[in-house]
Every structure is written in structure tokens, then in C-alpha cells.
N, C-alpha and C positions, 0 to 999 in steps of 0.2 A: 503493500499500500503507498502511494505516494501521499508524501505531507509537507503542506504549502504553509506552515504556520508563520504567521505574522509576515508573509512575502508582503512585496510592494507590487500588485500586479495591475496598477491603476492603467487604463488605455491598452492592456493585452489584447489581441485577438485569438482568440482560440475559435472561432468559427467551423463549424462542422466535426470539432473534436469529440472522441470518445474519452469521456472523462471520468468513466467506473470506476469506483474505489480510492477516489482521491479527495482529500482533505484540505479544505481550507481555513481552518480555526483562525480568527483574528486576522485575517488576510485583508489586503486594500484591493479591491477590483472595482474601483469606481470608474466608469465609461467604458468598461471591458466589454470585450462582443463576444459573447456566449452561444448566438445564435446558432441553430441546427445542432447542438451539442447533446450528446447522449449523457446524463448525468443519473448514474445508480447509486444509492446509498452514499450518497456525499455529506460531508458536515461541512457547511459554512459556520458554525457557530461564531457569533459575534463578530462576524466580517462585515465591511463596506461594500456594501451593494448600490451606490447610488447610481442612478444611470446606466446600470445593467442592461445588455441587451440580452434577453432571453427570448426572443422571439423563435417559434418554431423547434424550442429546444424540447426535448422528451427528458421528463424527471423522473425518476421512480424509486420511492421511498429515500427521499431526500429531506434532511433536516434543514428547516429554514427558522426553526423556534428563534424568538426574541430579536428579529433582524426587522429594520426599516426598510418594506420594500415599495414605500409610497411613491418613489420615481423608478421604480424598475418597468422593464417592457418584458410582457409575457404573452404578447398577444400571436395566437397561432400556436402556443405551447400544449404538449401533452403530459398531463399528471397522473399518477398511478400511486395509490396510496400514501397521497402526502398528509403530512398535517398542518393545517395553518391555522387551528384553534387560537384565538387571542392576540392573533398577529395583525400589526397596523398595515394595512392594505389600502388606506385612504388615495383615492385617485390613480390606484395602479390600471394599466393596461393586461386585459384579460378577454380581449375580445377574441373570436374564434379557437378560444384554446378548449381543449378536452379535459374535463377530470373525473377520473375512475378510483370508487372509492376513496373519495378525499373527505377529509373535515375541515369546515371552514366553520363551526361552531364559534359565536362568538369574537368572530374576527371584524374588525374596522374596513368595511368596502365603501365607506363615504366616497361619492364622487366617483367609482370605480367604473370603467367601461367593461362589462360583460357582454355586449351584444354578440350575438350569434355564437354565443359560447355552449358545450354540452356539459349541462351541470347536473345530469340525470342521476337520481339516486343520493344527490350528496347532501351530508349535513349541515345545514345553515342555519338551524337554531341557535338563536339570541345574537345573532351578527346585526352589524348596523351598515344600511345598505342605504342610508340616506341620499338622494339624487343620484344614485347609480343608472347608469343603463343597460336594464336587460330585456332590449329588444330584440326579438329572434332567437332568445334564448331558449333553450332545451330546460325546463326544470319537471319535468315530469317524475314524480316519486321521490321528489326533494323535500326535506322537512324543514319549512322555514317557521314555526313555533316560536313565537318571542321576538322574531326578528323586527328590527327597525325599518319600516319600508316606507318612510316621509317622501313623498316626490320622486318614486323610481317609475321609471316608464317602462312597463312590461308589455309595449305595443307589439302585437302578434308572437306572443310569447309561446313555447310550449308546455303548459303547466299539467299535463294529464295526471291524476291522482295525485296531485302536488298538497301537500299538508299546511294548509294555512289557516287552522284552528284558531280563533281569537286574535288574529292579527288586526294591525290598523293599518287601512289601505285607503283612507279619505282623500278624496281627490286625486287617486293615483289614475294614471292613464294602462288601461286594460283595454284598449280597442283592439278587437280582431285578435284576442289570445285564443288558447285553446286549454278550457278547465274541464274538461269533461271528468266526471267522477270524483273533482277535486274536493277538499274538505274543506269548507269555508264558512263552518260553524260557529255562531257567536262571532265573525268578522265585522268589524267596521268597514262599511263600504260607502259611506254618505259621500254624495257629490263624483261618486268613482266614475268612469269612462268605461263601460263594459259594452259599448256598444257594438254590433257585432260579433259578439264574443259566444265562445260555445260553452255551454256549462250545463250539457245533458248529463243527468244522473247526478250531478253535482250535488253535495250535502250544503244546503245554506238554512237550517235550522238556526232561527231566532238570530239570524243575520241583521245587520242595519243597515238598508239600503235607500234612505230617505235622500229624494232629489237624485239618485243615481240615474245614469242614461242606458238604460238597456234597449235602446232601440235596435231591432231587427237582431236580438240577441237570441239565441238556440237554449232555451230551458225545458226541454222535453226530460219528461220524468225527475225532474229536480226535487228537494224536497225543500220548499221555502215555509214550512210550518211555522208558525210564532214569527214569522221575520218583518220587519218594519219598511213598508215601501211606500211610505207617505209620500207623494209629491214627485213622485219617480215615474222617469217615461219609458212605457213599455211598448211604444208603438209598433208595430209589424213583430213583435215577438213573436216565437213559437214556444207556448207554455203546455203543449199536448202531453195529459198525462201527469201534469206538476200538480204536486200537494202543494195547497196553499193553506192550512187550516189553521183559522184563528190568526191570520196573517192581518197586517195593517195597510192596505192599499189606497187610504183617505186621501182624494185630489190627484191621485195618478191617472195618468196619459195612458190608455191601454187601446188608443184607435188601431182597428183593423189588426188586432192581434187574434194569435189562434190558441183558445184554452180549450180545445175540445176534449171532453172526459177528465177535465181539471177537478179537483176535489178543492172546494172554498169553503168547506162546512165552518160556520162560524167566524167568518172572515170579516172585516171594519170595511167597509167600501162603500163608504158615506163621501157622495160628490166626487166620485170616480167617474173618469168618461172612457165607456165601454163602446163609443160610435163605430158600428159596424165591426165589431168584436165577433167572433166565433166562439160561442159558448155552448155548442152542441153537445149534448150529454153531460154537463157540467153539474156538479153536485154543491148547490148552494144552501144547503140545509141552514135555517136560522142566521144566514148572513144578514147584516145590516148594507142594505142599498139607498138610505135616504137621499132624495135629491141626485142621484146617481143617472147619468145618460146613459140610456140603453137603446137610444133611436137608432134603426137600422140594422141592430145585432143578430145574431141567430143562438136562440133559446130554444131550439127545438129539442125534445127529451130532455131537458134540463130539469134539476128536482129542484125545486125551490120552497119545499114544505117550510112552512112558520118564517119564512122569509120577511123583513121589513122594506115593502117597496112604499114607503110615503114619500112623497114629492118625485118619484122617478118618472123620467120619460122615455115612455113605451110604445112611441110612435114607429109605425114601419118595424117592428120586431117580430120577429119569428117566432111565435109560441106553439107550434104543431108539437102536440105532445108532450109538453111542458107539465109537470107537478106543481098545480098553484093552489095546492089544501092548505088552508089557515095562513096564508100569506096577510101581510098586513099593506093596506091602503089607504089613502085620503084623498080629499077631494081635490089636493094638489098632483096626484098623481096623473100623468097626461098618458093617453093611448088613443088609439084611433077607432074609430066605431067599429070595425071588425072585432075588436077586440074585446067589447065592452060586455057581450054577453059572455065571454069566460069568467068575470068578474060578477055578475049579479047577485050570486048567491051570498059573497062576501062584502058589497058594498053596503 
């Protein structure tokens, strides 16, 4: 094993070299070119690595503990079994990198560039990702519980089965990302941009989606029970077979959305706009729809048993086969003449 302990290797060019089993404890590697190198079981203990170029390098089980890597370039690098836990990686360039079985828990990755990186199954628990760029990044099966995600750009990220339980994603950009089967239970997504996002079969139980943008979002078979969707935009969203039991959709905009066979039992739907929405076969037992706009919507075969329709606009609504037993209406409930016969027994 070669040992470069305390060596001055600043500005050295080792591009493409195989540095397997070489140690650099306390060495000065400032401004060195280590691009395309192979670094297997290397020890960089207390080395100076400012402005080192590790682009397209392969790092296997290499120790970087206790190092300041904030100005280091790892663009396109491949990591395997490396421990980055608690490291300062603020502002680091990890774009297009690949991380296999790496531990980034509690690391500081604020302002880091992780765009197009492969972080599949990576441990990111408790890490700081403030203002980081994770656009087009593969975070499938990654664990981000307890991570700080303020201002992170997740645009078009791949986040299938990613664990984001209880995370704060307020105002984050998740436009076009893939969050199928992701765990977002109790997550804070207020004012987040989730437009055109795939959230099929995602767990959003108890999540706060107040004023979130869910335009055109795929929420098929998603669980949104007890979630807060107050003032959210769900226009053109697909909520087929979604579970929305006891959720709050007050003042939400659900124009032209697909809610076929969705479960809205006990939901709070006061002043919600369902104009032209498809609620065919939806379960709305005991739902509160006071002053909701259902104009031109499809409620055929829906179950509205004991629903509160006070002040609701039902003009042009399809009520073929709809269960209206024990619904509550009042003089402010609006409907076309063709529907009045259906309500004669309860008016």
C-alpha cells in the first residue's frame, strides 16, 4: 500500500489513474485533477480537497469522513458503499453521479447540484437539502424522512416508492415528477407545485395540500384520507378509485377532474367547484357539499346518502341512478326542472 501522508500534491494531474489502496492522510490535493480515476478503499483522512476535480471518477468504499467537500466537483462520478454521513457537501456538484448503497444521512447538501443523479435506495434521512437541485434525479426507494427540503427543485424527479413521511415540502417544485407509491403521509405540501405529477397509489394520508397545484396530476388509487386540500387546484386531475374519506376539499377547484369510483365519504366539500367533474360511481355518503358547484358534473350511479346539498348548484348535472336518499337540500339548492321530480319526496 502506497502512503502519501502529508504530501503536497496540489495541482497534480492524475487523470485516469488507478489509485486502488493508496492513502492520502493529511495530504494537500488542492486543485488536483482526479477525474476518471479509480479510487478503491482510499483514505483521505484530514486531506485538503478544495477545488479537486473528481468528475467521472469511481469511488468504492472510500473514506471521506471529516472532509470539507463544498468546492469539490463530483459531476458524473460513480460511488459504491461510500459513507457521506454528517459531511459538509454544501454547494457540491454531484450532477449525473451514481450512488450505490451510499449513506448520505444528516449530510449538508444545501445548494448542491444533484440534477440527473442516480440516488436509488440512498439513505438521505435527516440531511439538509435547502435550495438543492434534484431535477431529473432518480430518488426511487430513497429515504428522506426528517430531511430539510426548503426550496428544493424536484422537477421531473423519479421518486417511485420514496419515503417522504412527515417531510416539509412547502412551496417546493415537484412539477412533472413521478411519485408513484411514494409515502407522503402527514407531509406538508402547502402551495407545492405538483402539477402533471404521477402520484398513483401514493400514500397521502393526513397530508397538508392546502393551496397546492395539482393540475393534471395522476392520483389514481391514491390514499388522501383525512388530508387537507383546502383551496387546492385539482382541475383535470385523475382521481379514479382514490380514497378521500374525511378529507377537506373546501374551496378547491376540481374542474373537469376524473373522480370515477372515488370514495369521498364524510368529506368536507363546502364551496368546492366540481364544474364538469366526472363523479360517476363516487361514494359521497354523509359528505358536506354546502354551496358546492356541481354544474354540468356527472353524478350517475354515485352514492350521496345523507349528503348535505344545501345551496348546491345541480344545474345540468347527470343524476341517473344516483342514490339521493335522505339528502339535505334547501331553498337555495339550484337544479334544472328535469331533476325536481327526484327531490319531491324530500323538499
